[in-house]
C-alpha positions as CSV (number, residue, x, y, z in Angstrom):
1,M,92.6,128.2,93.3
2,D,90.5,131.2,92.2
3,I,89.8,132.6,88.8
4,D,90.8,136.2,88.7
5,G,88.2,138.7,87.5
6,F,85.6,136.0,86.7
7,K,82.8,138.5,87.2
8,Q,84.0,140.1,84.0
9,V,83.2,136.9,82.1
10,N,79.6,136.9,83.3
11,D,79.2,140.7,82.7
12,E,80.7,140.7,79.2
13,L,79.7,137.2,77.8
14,G,76.7,136.3,80.0
15,H,76.1,133.8,82.8
16,L,75.6,130.9,80.4
17,A,79.0,131.5,79.0
18,G,80.4,131.7,82.5
19,D,78.9,128.4,83.4
20,E,80.3,126.8,80.3
21,L,83.7,128.2,81.1
22,L,83.6,126.7,84.6
23,C,82.7,123.3,83.2
24,E,85.5,123.5,80.7
25,L,88.0,124.5,83.4
26,A,86.8,121.7,85.6
27,G,87.3,119.2,82.7
28,T,90.8,120.6,82.1
29,L,91.6,120.3,85.8
30,N,90.5,116.7,86.0
31,S,92.4,115.7,82.8
32,R,95.7,116.8,84.4
33,L,95.2,115.1,87.7
34,R,96.4,111.6,88.6
35,S,93.8,108.9,89.5
36,S,94.7,109.3,93.2
37,D,94.1,113.1,93.2
38,R,90.7,114.8,93.8
39,A,89.4,118.1,92.6
40,A,86.3,119.9,93.8
41,R,84.5,123.2,93.2
42,L,84.2,125.1,96.5
43,G,81.7,127.6,95.1
44,G,81.6,130.4,92.6
45,D,84.9,130.5,90.8
46,E,86.9,128.7,93.5
47,F,88.3,125.2,93.2
48,A,90.3,123.0,95.5
49,V,92.6,120.1,94.7
50,L,93.9,117.4,97.0
51,L,97.2,115.9,95.7
52,L,98.3,112.7,97.4
53,C,101.9,111.8,98.2
54,V,103.7,114.9,97.0
55,D,106.5,117.2,98.2
56,E,107.0,120.9,97.7
57,D,108.8,120.4,94.4
58,D,106.0,118.2,93.1
59,V,103.4,120.8,94.1
60,A,105.3,123.6,92.5
61,H,105.6,121.7,89.2
62,I,102.0,120.5,89.2
63,T,100.4,123.9,90.1
64,E,102.5,125.7,87.5
65,E,101.4,123.3,84.8
66,L,97.8,123.5,86.0
67,A,97.8,127.3,85.7
68,V,99.2,127.2,82.2
69,R,96.7,124.5,81.0
70,L,93.7,126.3,82.5
71,R,94.8,129.5,80.8
72,D,95.5,127.8,77.5
73,A,92.1,126.1,77.5
74,V,90.3,129.5,77.1
75,E,92.9,131.9,75.8
76,D,91.3,132.2,72.4
77,R,88.2,133.7,74.0
78,I,89.2,135.6,77.1
79,A,92.4,136.6,79.0
80,L,92.4,134.6,82.1
81,S,94.6,134.2,85.1
82,I,94.4,131.8,88.1
83,S,95.6,132.5,91.6
84,I,96.8,129.4,93.4
85,G,97.7,128.9,97.1
86,T,99.2,125.6,98.5
87,E,100.0,124.1,101.8
88,L,101.3,120.6,102.8
89,L,99.3,118.4,105.1
90,G,101.5,116.0,107.0
91,P,102.0,114.3,110.4
92,A,103.0,117.6,112.0
93,S,100.1,119.6,110.6
94,A,97.6,121.2,113.0
95,G,94.6,119.8,111.1
96,V,92.8,119.7,107.7
97,S,90.9,123.0,108.5
98,D,94.1,124.9,109.4
99,V,95.9,123.6,106.3
100,L,93.0,124.7,104.1
101,D,93.0,128.1,105.7
102,A,96.8,128.4,105.1
103,A,96.3,127.5,101.4
104,D,93.5,130.0,101.2
105,Q,95.7,132.8,102.7
106,A,98.5,131.9,100.3
107,M,96.1,132.3,97.5
108,Y,95.3,135.8,98.7
109,V,99.1,136.6,98.6
110,A,99.3,135.3,95.0
111,K,96.2,137.4,94.0
112,Q,97.7,140.6,95.6
113,R,101.0,140.0,93.9
114,R,99.4,139.7,90.5
115,A,97.2,142.8,91.1
116,S,100.2,144.8,92.2
117,Q,102.2,143.7,89.2
118,Q,99.4,144.6,86.8
119,S,98.9,148.1,88.3
120,L,100.6,151.2,86.9
121,H,99.7,153.5,89.7
122,G,100.7,153.7,93.4
123,G,97.4,153.0,94.9
124,L,97.9,149.3,95.4
125,R,100.2,147.7,98.0
126,T,103.3,146.0,96.6
127,A,103.8,142.2,96.6
128,A,106.3,142.5,99.5
129,E,103.8,144.5,101.5
130,G,101.1,141.9,100.8
131,T,103.3,139.1,102.1
132,G,104.0,141.1,105.3
133,E,100.3,141.6,105.6
134,M,99.6,137.9,105.4
135,A,102.3,137.2,108.1
136,S,100.6,139.6,110.4
137,L,97.2,138.2,109.6
138,R,98.3,134.7,110.4
139,A,99.8,135.8,113.7
140,L,96.6,137.6,114.8
141,L,94.4,134.7,113.7
142,A,96.6,132.3,115.7
143,A,96.0,134.5,118.8
144,V,92.2,134.5,118.1
145,N,92.1,130.8,117.6
146,A,94.0,130.2,120.9
147,R,91.6,132.5,122.7
148,D,88.3,131.2,121.3
149,S,87.9,128.5,118.7
150,Y,84.4,129.5,117.8
151,T,85.4,133.1,117.0
152,A,88.1,131.8,114.7
153,S,85.9,129.3,112.8
154,H,83.0,131.9,112.7
155,S,85.4,134.4,111.0
156,R,86.5,131.9,108.4
157,E,82.8,131.3,107.4
158,V,82.1,135.0,107.3
159,V,85.1,135.4,104.9
160,R,83.5,132.9,102.5
161,L,80.2,134.7,102.5
162,A,81.8,138.2,102.3
163,R,83.9,137.2,99.3
164,S,80.9,136.1,97.4
165,V,78.9,139.2,98.3
166,S,81.8,141.5,97.3
167,R,81.9,139.9,93.9
168,R,78.1,140.1,93.6
169,L,78.3,143.8,94.3
170,G,81.0,144.2,91.6
171,L,83.9,145.1,93.8
172,G,87.4,144.8,92.2
173,E,90.0,142.2,93.2
174,I,91.9,144.5,95.6
175,E,88.6,145.7,97.3
176,T,87.5,142.1,97.6
177,I,90.7,141.1,99.3
178,E,90.3,143.9,101.7
179,V,86.8,142.8,102.6
180,E,88.1,139.3,103.1
181,H,90.8,140.6,105.5
182,V,88.3,142.7,107.4
183,A,86.0,139.6,107.7
184,L,89.0,137.5,109.0
185,L,89.8,140.1,111.7
186,H,86.4,141.6,112.5
187,D,86.3,139.9,115.9
188,V,90.0,140.2,116.8
189,G,89.2,142.6,119.6
190,K,87.4,139.8,121.4
191,I,90.8,138.5,122.6
192,A,90.4,141.3,125.2
193,I,87.0,140.2,126.4
194,P,86.9,138.2,129.7
195,D,86.0,134.5,129.4
196,A,83.1,135.0,131.7
197,I,81.5,137.2,129.1
198,L,82.7,135.6,126.0
199,R,81.5,132.1,126.9
200,K,78.6,133.0,129.1
201,P,75.8,130.4,128.6
202,R,73.0,133.0,129.2
203,S,72.1,136.4,127.8
204,L,74.5,139.2,128.8
205,T,73.6,141.9,131.3
206,E,73.6,145.6,130.2
207,H,77.0,146.1,131.8
208,E,78.4,143.0,130.0
209,Q,76.9,144.1,126.7
210,T,78.7,147.5,127.1
211,L,82.0,145.7,127.6
212,M,81.3,143.4,124.6
213,R,80.6,146.4,122.4
214,Q,84.2,147.6,123.0
215,H,85.6,144.8,120.9
216,P,85.5,146.7,117.6
217,V,87.4,149.6,119.2
218,V,90.0,147.2,120.7
219,G,90.3,145.4,117.4
220,A,90.9,148.6,115.5
221,E,93.5,149.7,118.0
222,I,95.3,146.3,117.6
223,L,95.3,146.7,113.8
224,A,96.3,150.4,114.0
225,S,99.4,149.4,115.9
226,T,100.4,146.9,113.2
227,P,101.8,148.8,110.2
228,E,100.9,146.1,107.6
229,L,97.3,146.0,108.8
230,A,96.6,149.6,109.9
231,H,94.6,150.3,106.7
232,L,92.0,147.8,107.9
233,A,91.4,149.5,111.3
234,P,88.6,151.9,110.2
235,A,86.6,149.1,108.7
236,V,87.0,146.8,111.6
237,R,86.0,149.6,114.0
238,A,82.8,150.3,112.0
239,E,81.8,146.6,111.6
240,H,78.8,147.0,114.0
241,E,77.6,150.3,112.7
242,R,73.9,150.2,111.5
243,W,72.7,151.6,108.3
244,D,70.2,153.8,110.2
245,G,72.9,155.2,112.5
246,G,71.9,153.2,115.6
247,G,75.0,151.1,115.8
248,Y,78.3,151.4,117.7
249,P,80.8,152.6,118.5
250,D,80.5,155.9,116.5
251,G,76.9,156.0,115.3
252,L,77.9,156.1,111.6
253,A,75.0,155.8,109.1
254,G,74.6,155.0,105.4
255,Q,77.4,155.7,103.0
256,A,79.6,157.0,105.9
257,I,80.1,153.4,106.9
258,P,83.0,151.8,105.0
259,V,81.7,149.3,102.3
260,A,83.8,146.5,103.8
261,S,82.1,147.1,107.2
262,R,78.7,147.0,105.6
263,I,79.4,143.7,103.8
264,V,81.0,142.0,106.8
265,F,78.2,143.1,109.2
266,V,75.4,141.4,107.2
267,C,77.5,138.3,106.6
268,D,78.5,138.2,110.3
269,A,74.9,138.5,111.3
270,Y,73.7,135.7,109.0
271,H,76.3,133.2,110.2
272,A,75.7,134.1,113.8
273,M,72.0,133.7,113.5
274,T,72.4,130.3,111.9
275,S,74.9,129.0,114.4
276,D,74.3,127.4,117.8
277,R,75.5,129.5,120.7
278,P,75.7,128.6,124.5
279,Y,72.8,130.9,125.2
280,R,70.5,130.0,122.2
281,R,69.8,127.6,119.4
282,A,70.5,128.5,115.8
283,M,67.8,129.9,113.6
284,S,66.9,128.0,110.4
285,P,68.5,129.5,107.3
286,Q,65.0,130.4,106.0
287,A,64.2,132.4,109.2
288,A,67.6,134.1,109.1
289,R,67.0,135.2,105.5
290,R,63.6,136.6,106.4
291,E,65.3,138.5,109.3
292,L,67.9,140.0,106.9
293,A,65.2,141.1,104.5
294,R,63.2,142.7,107.3
295,S,66.2,144.6,108.6
296,A,67.4,145.8,105.2
297,G,67.6,149.6,105.2
298,T,67.5,149.9,109.0
299,Q,70.1,147.6,110.5
300,F,71.8,146.6,107.3
301,C,72.9,148.2,104.1
302,P,70.1,147.2,101.6
303,D,72.5,146.5,98.7
304,A,74.6,144.2,100.9
305,V,71.4,142.4,102.0
306,D,70.2,141.9,98.4
307,A,73.6,140.6,97.4
308,L,73.8,138.1,100.3
309,L,70.3,136.9,99.6
310,D,71.2,136.4,96.0
311,V,74.4,134.5,97.0
312,L,72.4,132.3,99.4
313,A,69.7,131.6,96.8
314,L,72.4,130.5,94.3
315,T,74.1,128.1,96.7
316,A,70.6,126.9,97.9
317,A,72.2,126.3,101.4
318,P,73.9,128.4,104.1
319,V,77.7,128.6,103.7
């Protein structure tokens, strides 16, 4: 579950009020749960709940009541809404991580549906379109996961970072969702990269690097051919463009690079630097942060770097 528009609380009432609100919501959440259930704060304004021995009807009833109780707990001070996504974990489930991802994606659909219902103009996609988008996203993510499990897990971690950075930068809910989707799919083009290159235990040759650098182009082409996801294609194509114009594939620079691309690029780089790969050991989080600061304004958008460093400082650990 995710608190919609929580940044507005911090902006209008102050961060201390935001902290108090989170504590109050956590208390309300715990007061509704059974002794066998468990609730946790995942970070920022996100919470997760594990409900034991329930079916779909139980989950629907409990989540509806939770949303009402959480709203009622603070409605005398601020208008609040909660987006909730659920998924059942059972004997036939692929695994805990996959179930969590499915619940996370269902939450995005709920958030998109609420945003589209609240909008009075035509610039937002409709709830039905949002649902089709999630179905297409899931299909592509399944293909990526089957192709390379590291790429899939890496993308999930980049999403979590990119979401926090987007909020730190003050992006709206719909913009943040788009950043999350670009983060999920930024490496989808790697399904076309040969295994010999993708899993090579040594540094790539110049020719292999040239082939690897085609993955944003391939990813954009895949998305452009999928009507529900075509709007994400330009940002996925530009995800490796550098702030100084020295990136690829088009040599875009500065503000010409889509904001989603700029955010995902720096989050992608941080997670890659702090992860073990077949050809090198991971950097320490401290060394990776120094590298981000050093490359701000050249490789990376300086605002995106500042926001990510703030996020990492608040969490006191790499995500």
